[in-house]
C-alpha positions as CSV (number, residue, x, y, z in Angstrom):
1,M,0.0,0.0,0.0
2,K,1.4,3.3,-1.0
3,A,0.7,6.8,0.2
4,P,-2.3,8.4,-1.5
5,G,-1.7,10.7,-4.4
6,P,1.0,10.7,-7.0
7,D,3.9,11.9,-4.8
8,P,4.5,10.6,-1.3
9,A,7.4,13.1,-1.0
10,A,5.0,16.0,-1.5
11,Y,2.7,14.6,1.2
12,L,5.6,14.2,3.6
13,A,6.7,17.8,2.9
14,A,3.2,19.0,3.7
15,L,3.1,17.0,7.0
16,R,6.5,18.5,8.0
17,A,5.2,22.0,7.2
18,E,1.9,21.4,9.1
19,F,3.7,19.9,12.2
20,P,7.1,21.6,12.4
21,E,7.5,20.6,16.0
22,W,7.7,16.9,15.0
23,G,10.4,15.0,13.2
24,I,8.6,13.0,10.5
25,V,10.0,10.2,8.3
26,A,8.4,7.8,5.9
27,D,9.1,4.8,3.8
28,P,5.9,4.6,1.6
29,E,7.1,1.4,0.0
30,R,7.1,-0.6,3.3
31,P,4.7,1.2,4.4
32,I,5.9,3.0,7.5
33,W,5.2,6.6,8.4
34,M,6.6,7.9,11.8
35,A,6.7,11.0,13.8
36,V,8.8,11.7,16.8
37,R,8.8,14.6,19.4
38,G,11.4,14.6,22.1
39,R,12.8,11.4,23.4
40,T,9.7,9.6,24.4
41,L,6.9,10.4,22.0
42,L,6.7,8.2,18.8
43,V,3.7,8.0,16.5
44,R,3.6,5.3,13.9
45,A,1.1,4.8,11.0
46,S,0.6,2.8,7.8
47,D,0.2,5.9,5.6
48,G,0.4,9.7,5.6
49,P,-3.3,10.4,6.2
50,V,-3.4,8.1,9.2
51,L,-0.3,9.8,10.6
52,R,-1.8,13.2,10.0
53,R,-5.0,12.3,11.8
54,R,-3.1,11.0,14.8
55,L,-0.9,14.0,15.0
56,R,-3.9,16.3,14.8
57,E,-5.5,14.4,17.7
58,L,-2.4,14.7,19.8
59,S,-2.1,18.4,19.0
60,G,-5.7,19.0,19.9
61,R,-6.6,20.2,16.4
62,R,-10.0,19.3,15.0
63,R,-9.9,20.3,11.4
């Protein structure tokens, strides 16, 4: 399963811009998308939209 849309790199860049306080890495071919903040908080997802939803929930953002 690949990231939605034609360019996973563009989706990754958009996530990084939306959540600058997180370190975000992805391997869409495996599929693994991860975000880290500090030394203890790690969020893992199977694709970009799931990761975005989880980060929004953690950040208290609704939209």
